N, C-alpha and C positions, 0 to 999 in steps of 0.2 A: 557574420552577420555584415552585410554589405551597407544594410539599410543606415547605421549610424553614421558613418563615415560618408555618405552622400548627401545625409539629412544634415551631416554638421557643413558642410559644404555647399550647401544652398543656403545654411542658415546663417554664415561667411558672407557670402553674395549678396543676401539680404541686409547683414548690417553695413555694408559697402555700400549700398543703393539707399541706405537710408541716409547712410551719412554723408552722402556724395548730394540728395537733396535738402539736407540739414544747410549747405553752405549759401551764405547768402547772394542774394542776386544782386547784381551791377544792376544800376539804375542808372536814369542819364542826372535825375532831377539832385541838384546837394543836398537837400533835405533828408530825402528819402534816403538817400546813399551814407548820408552820418548816423541816421535812425541803423540801418542794418547794420552797420559796421560798428557801431556805440560799443564799451565793455560790456554792456549790463545788458543788450541783446543778444551777443555773443557767450556770455554765461547763462541766458536761459536757454539757448538753444542745445546748450553742452549739455546742461543740468536734465533739460527734456530727453535727451539724445540716450544719457546715461542712465533715465526711467527709466525709459523703452529696453534699455540693455539690460538692464537688469529683471526687469520683468522677462525678457527671454529667457534668459539665464537661470533665473527663478522656476521660468515656464519646464523649461529641459530638462532641469534640476528633478521637479516634481515629477517627469515622465519619466525619469530615469527610476526613482524610488519606487514608484508605481510597477512599472518593469521589474525589479527587482523583490519586489514582496509580491508580485502575482507566479514570478516563479519560487519564490519559498514555501511559495502555500504550493502550488504543483505537485514541488518533489516531499512537501510533507504530506500529502493527501497517496504521492505513491508510495510514500513509507508505510502507511499507515493501511494501506491496500495491500499492499507485500504480505505486511504483518497479521493481517486480517487474512490472507489466505492459510499463509502457516497454519494459524491458528486450524482453519478449515478444515487445510490437509491431516493436521496431527490429529484432531478429533473424528475422521474418517479411519484413520488406521489405527484409532485407540477402539472403533465402535467393530473394526473387520475383526481387531483382535482378540476380543470379548466374546465375537459371535463365533470364531474359532475356537477360543477355550471352551464354550458352552456345548458347540458339536465335538471335539475330544470328549467333554465329561460324559455329556450322551453316551458317547461310543465305547468308552473306559466301563461306563455303571450295563450296560451291555451286556458286555462281555464278561463282564462279572456275574450277571444274574444268568448267561448262560452256563458259566463255570459250576454256580452253585446247581444249576438243576441238574449237570450232568452226574455231578459229584452226588449228589441227592440220586439218581436214579444206580449210580453204581453202587451204593452204600445201600438202598433198600433189595438192591438184587443181591448185596452180599447176608442179605439179613433173612430173605426170603430163603435163600439157596441154606443159611443156615439152619433155619426152621424148621426147613423139609428134613434136613439131616437128621434134626433130634428129631421128628417126629417120625423117621424112619429108623431110627435107633430104639425107641421106643415101643414103635411095634413090633420090633426084632426081639424085644427084651419080652412084650407081653406075648409070644408067642411061644419065646420060647419057656413061660410056663406054664 
């Protein structure tokens, strides 16, 4: 992030320019010169410079804190989106598994029904054959009489 060092350099140059502009001007008149160089005027100038400097520092800190808060918010939103995507993927996988299990269950039911029907046909054929043999045996007994 090259913007921060550039901004810091620009701020430093600006602060130096402010400091240079805060220097009392040398005047030709003795009264003005005395006022400009008086300790009270210099203290007021230094206090004003300190207030402006502190305001700049506080503004810079506020910008950094705002950037960090925005980055934390972006990271949190990204984490929440990733978690939501994982849950949705998991739900889709579970839905697919339920559907696959239902299809397998239906297939097993069809196979079981086919086996039962085949068994019933074979059993009915055996019963019919047995009844036919009994009927033939009885007919043979009836003829023998």
